[in-house]
C-alpha positions in Angstrom: -9.8 -9.3 9.5 -8.4 -12.8 9.5 -6.3 -14.5 6.9 -5.1 -18.1 7.0 -2.1 -17.5 9.3 -2.2 -13.8 10.2 -4.8 -11.4 11.7 -5.2 -7.8 10.9 -6.5 -5.7 13.9 -7.2 -2.0 13.8 -4.1 0.0 14.7 -3.9 1.3 18.2 -1.3 4.2 18.3 -0.8 4.0 22.0 -0.1 0.3 22.3 1.6 -0.1 18.9 4.0 2.9 19.1 6.8 1.1 21.0 7.2 -1.8 18.5 6.9 0.6 15.5 9.6 2.8 17.0 11.8 -0.3 17.3 11.2 -1.2 13.7 11.9 2.3 12.5 15.2 2.3 14.2 16.5 -0.5 12.0 18.0 0.6 8.7 17.2 -2.9 7.3 13.5 -2.3 7.8 13.3 1.3 6.5 15.9 1.3 3.8 13.3 1.7 1.1 11.0 4.1 3.1 10.8 7.8 3.8 10.4 7.0 7.5 13.5 6.1 9.4 15.6 8.8 7.8 15.8 10.7 11.1 15.5 9.6 14.7 12.0 9.2 16.0 10.7 9.5 19.5 7.9 7.4 20.9 5.7 10.6 20.9 6.5 11.4 17.3 5.7 7.7 16.3 2.5 7.8 18.3 1.5 11.1 16.6 2.3 9.7 13.2 0.2 6.5 13.9 -2.7 8.7 15.2 -2.7 10.7 12.0 -2.7 7.4 10.1 -6.0 6.3 11.7 -7.7 9.6 11.3 -9.2 10.7 8.0 -9.8 8.3 5.1 -7.4 5.5 6.1 -8.0 2.0 7.4 -4.8 0.9 9.0 -4.1 -2.4 10.8 -1.5 -4.1 12.9 -0.5 -7.5 11.6 -0.4 -10.2 14.2 1.2 -13.7 13.8 -1.5 -16.2 14.3 -4.7 -15.5 16.2 -3.2 -14.8 19.6 -2.7 -11.0 19.2 0.5 -11.3 21.1 3.2 -11.1 18.3 3.0 -7.9 16.2 4.9 -8.4 13.0 3.9 -5.4 10.9 1.5 -2.8 9.7 -0.7 -2.6 6.6 -3.6 -0.5 5.4 -5.5 1.3 2.8 -4.8 5.0 2.7 -6.5 8.0 1.1 -9.7 6.0 0.6 -11.9 7.9 -1.8 -15.5 6.8 -2.1 -16.0 9.2 -4.9 -13.1 7.9 -7.0 -13.5 4.4 -5.5 -9.8 4.1 -5.0 -7.2 3.8 -2.2 -3.4 3.4 -1.7 -2.1 0.2 -0.2 0.8 0.2 2.1 2.5 -2.7 4.0 5.5 -3.0 6.4 6.7 -6.3 7.8 8.7 -5.1 10.7 9.9 -8.4 12.0 12.6 -9.6 9.7 12.2 -13.3 10.6 8.8 -13.1 8.8 10.3 -11.8 5.5 10.0 -14.1 2.5 7.5 -16.3 4.4 4.3 -15.4 2.4 3.1 -12.8 5.0 3.0 -10.0 2.5 1.1 -12.1 -0.1 -1.5 -13.1 2.5 -1.9 -9.7 4.0 -2.2 -8.0 0.6 -4.7 -10.6 -0.4 -6.8 -9.9 2.7 -6.6 -6.1 2.1 -7.6 -6.5 -1.6 -10.6 -8.6 -0.6 -11.6 -6.0 1.9 -11.1 -3.1 -0.6 -13.1 -4.6 -3.4 -15.7 -6.7 -1.6 -16.3 -4.6 1.5 -15.4 -1.0 0.6 -16.6 -1.4 -3.0 -13.5 0.2 -4.5 -12.6 0.1 -8.1 -8.8 0.6 -7.9 -6.1 0.0 -5.4 -2.6 1.5 -6.2 0.8 1.7 -4.6 4.3 2.9 -5.1 7.5 0.9 -4.4 11.2 1.7 -4.9 12.6 0.0 -8.0 15.3 -1.7 -6.0 12.8 -3.5 -3.8 12.5 -6.4 -6.2 11.0 -8.9 -3.7 8.1 -6.5 -3.0 7.5 -5.8 -6.7 7.4 -9.6 -7.3 5.0 -10.1 -4.5 2.7 -7.3 -5.7 2.6 -8.7 -9.2 1.9 -12.1 -7.8 -1.1 -10.5 -6.1 -2.4 -9.1 -9.4 -0.9 -5.6 -9.4 0.1 -4.3 -12.8 3.0 -1.8 -13.3 1.7 1.4 -14.8 4.5 4.0 -14.4 7.7 5.2 -12.9 8.6 8.4 -11.0 12.3 9.0 -11.5 14.5 9.9 -8.4 11.4 9.9 -6.2 13.1 9.1 -2.9 16.4 10.1 -1.5 17.7 7.6 1.0 21.0 6.0 2.0 22.9 8.7 0.0 21.2 8.0 -3.3 18.1 8.5 -5.3 15.6 5.7 -5.9 13.0 5.6 -8.7 9.4 4.7 -7.6 7.5 2.1 -9.5 3.7 2.6 -9.6 1.4 -0.4 -9.7 -2.4 -0.8 -9.4 -5.1 -3.4 -9.7 -8.7 -2.9 -10.8 -11.7 -4.5 -9.2 -12.5 -6.3 -12.5 -9.0 -7.8 -12.6 -9.2 -8.8 -9.0 -12.7 -10.4 -9.4 -11.5 -12.3 -12.5 -8.4 -13.8 -11.0 -8.7 -13.9 -7.2 -12.2 -13.2 -5.8 -13.6 -16.7 -5.6 -10.3 -18.1 -4.2 -10.1 -15.4 -1.5 -13.8 -15.8 -0.6 -13.2 -19.5 0.0 -9.9 -18.9 1.9 -11.2 -16.2 4.1 -14.5 -18.1 4.9 -17.1 -15.7 3.5 
């Protein structure tokens, strides 16, 4: 899937595992995540990525530009349910120089278009720690609505974090973003 500046390519556990391992070794990358709390080997990362692409998940490597040379993150739809017509969205920008550059907004927009236009889902949801204010802002910019909180959901860095739950419905997406994204993504 191609956005304006970034391309999402299906995850390849074998070729992507080294760069993901490097990202997970940085506290700055994983400080709001469950992953990264303990050391990971290339094999454990590869197994984790292999599990991610099995089952009801569509997981992608984010490349800078169209060259497929510079991996900058991972993103995907997880626990896709055709019965409930829902999925969980996850994104990780592993290259810090791409933070606060609009990558998350563009990638989430591409995934939402894919979820609602191609997979015919009705709801996409996610969880984010309450201290990750820039991510919460970006998700709300993309149309997500806060719908709950799970207190002390994650223990990391010697403290507990609350999880904020957000979602977006197909009707909300179509009303606010569909026509714009259809034009942007050339469909």
